[in-house]
N, C-alpha and C positions, 0 to 999 in steps of 0.2 A: 403759554406764556408769549407775547404778543409778536415775536421774533420769530415762534415755529409756527402758527398761526397763517401769520402771513407768507412764508414759505406753502405751507397747503393751499390756501388760496389763489400763490399764486399756479405754482403743481394744478391746482384743476381747472385754471384758464388754459394751461396749455397744453393739456387733456382736452380742456372741447377744442383747443385748435386743430388741436390733430384729428377730430376724430368729424368734426369740421369742414376744411381741405383736403386727406389725405385719400385717393380713390385709384378707382382702378389698381386692386389690393392683391391679389392672388396667394391665401394659405391655405396649405394642405397641414393634415392628421397623419398620425402614421403611428405604427405598434402594433403590436398581434393582436391574436382575436381576443375579446373579451379583454379589451381597455381603456374602452368606453368612449371611444372615437365619436360613435352616433352621439350619443348625449351632450357633450363634449359643444358640438358642433352647434345641437340647436341651440343652448343656451345661449353660445357666443352670437350667432345671429338673432337673436330675440335682441339683445342686449346695442347691438349694432343699428338695428332695427330700427329699435328705440328711439335711437340719438342719431337718427335718418338719414341712413344708408339705406342705401339696396345693395339689398342680399341674396349672391346666387348659392343654395349649396345644392351641393351633386356627389358622386362616388364612382370607386371605380370596383374593380372593372364594370361600366356601365356609366348611364349621366349621358347620355344619346338616343335616341331609337337604333342605328345598328349595332351604339356598342351593347346598350341591354342584352340585346338577341343575343351576341357572343358573353356574354357576363352568364346564360344559363346552361351555352356550351360548357366552361371553363368549370364551373361552382357545381352542378353535376356529374362533373368528372367525365362527359362525355365525351371531352378532350385527353384524358390519360392513356390512352392506351396509344396515342399518339405520341407519344413522349415529350422529354418539359422541353425539347426545340420548338413543338408545335406549339406547345400552351405559350409559348414570349413570344412565339412571331403573333396570335391571335389574342394577346394581351397587348401586345404594341401596335395592334390594327387597330384594336379597341379604343385605345388610346391614343390616334389619332383624328379616331374620329368625337371623341370626348372632343376634345381640342377647339375641331373647327369647327363643331356643333355650334357649343357649349360655353367654353371655357372663352376664348379669343375674344369672341364678339362679346359677352360678357366686361371680360374685362375693356374692350375698345372702347367699352360702352362706362369705365369711369364706374363702375359695378366691384361689387368685392366678392370672389370665388371659394368659397369656403370648399376645399375637396377629402373626402375623405377616403386616402390611398390616392399614391400619382405614385412616380415614375423609381420610388425609394421599395418598395411593395416587391418592384419586378428588380430591384436594382438585390432583393435582399432573398427572396421568394426562389427568383430561375435563378438567382445569379448565386451567393451565397450556399442554398441549401441544397436548387436544381442540378449545381455544379455546370452551370453552363461557360463555358472560356467566358473569359473579358471582354479580347474582341469582339465577339460576338454581339454582346451584350449591348457594349460601346455601341455599335452597328445598329443595333434595334433602337436606342435610345438615340442618338440622330436623326432615325429618319421618321420614329416618333414623332418626336417631340422640340428638334430644330432647337430653335432658342429661350423658347417657352418653359422655365424653371421655378417654379414658386418663390416669394417674397420672403414666405417664412413659415417655414414647416415645425411643427406640435411633434415629438416624436412623444405617446404615452407611454410611458415605463412601468412593464408592472410586471412579477413571477409570472412564467409559462402555467404553470399551473394553478393559480389562483381566475387568470385569463378564461382558460377551458372551462373551468369551472364554472364561470360565470356565463359562457358563451353557449354553452350547455343548457344553463336553467335558461337562460333565450329562448334558442328555441324549443324546451320543454313550454313555457307558457307562452310560447305562440299560438295564434289561434289557430293553425294547420298544425302543429306539434310536429314541425318542421326537423329531421333529421341531418346531423353533424354531415357540414359542405365536406369538398372536396379535402380545404387543408386543413379542418378544424378536426377531422379526423386522426389525424397524422401523430402518430406517437412523439411524447413529451420532450423527448433532445433533441425532434428539429424542431418543436416553437420555442423551445430555451436556445437554441443557436439563430433563430431569429431572433429573437428579443438580444442580443448579442453583436446579431447582424447590424441590426437599427443603431444601437450605441455609440457602432464604432463607425458610421456615417456620420453619426452629428460629432463626434468625436475630429473626425477630418473635413467637416467644416463646418464649423461652429461660427459662422457670420449668418447661416440659413438657419441653421438647425435650433432649437432647444428643447433638449428636452425637461417634462414634466413626470413629478410619480405622480402615477396612478391610481397607486394604491391609496390616497389622504379618500378625503375624505367629498362628493362633490362640487359642495359651493366651495369647498375651500381648491381644487381643480378648475374650475369654473375660472375662480378668482386671480389663478396664475395666468391661466391664458388670456385674462382683459391683457393685465397689465403688461404679459411679453408681446400682443399681439398693437397695444397702444404705442408699448414703446417702437416700433419699433413703425407704427403710423407717425408719431412726430418728429423722427428722425426722415421721413421722408416726406412731411413739412419742413423741417428746416434745412432740405435737400444736402442735411447731411448721410443718407441712407441708414440709418440709424446707427453711428460708431454716440456719438455726443448720447445717443438714449440709453446705450449701453455702459459709460464709462461712469 
């Protein structure tokens, strides 16, 4: 139909304009173990780069020299004997270094930052299942990130049992034959509680968070993620913060 065809062409022009003008975007990926975050970051980065964007892909814990050093301590379990509060402090220190050295400079240059985990992981792993009191979590968040929150957070939702199976298959297929890390080895109930923790955050902050079905085919998930990100970019380009794009 002519009307439908013209609407499609107009939508393509709008998305193209958004991809050409929206800059300095901070996108985080959250979810449980094995939810597919790293795969989807790679696919989104490829698409955005093909459309002319400079994209920085990074991860937490890690992403900067100082934070990568702390990553080994945290994921190896070396900090575990010192308690969850010590782990939370180390995560906060790693995040502050990551922001100062990588994320904020990239955003200031007008680049798109795609980050595998950020502050929501601390809220869930140390706050929800670590049982750290909310005032301490809020204080650590204030000193580590200040006002630098993601423009959009994509929560890949997947049943904990399936995610753990994926994570273990991935570890077994790696060149090093890596064993489960400090968090992957925990009980299924804890992982399911974390899954609910991410969903609760998304429900409380719907303007920032989008829940994506992580059980779908990889290509389907990638299309859903691209759609969400382009909506945010279109909203930023039009100056409404993405409200019109979501209506």
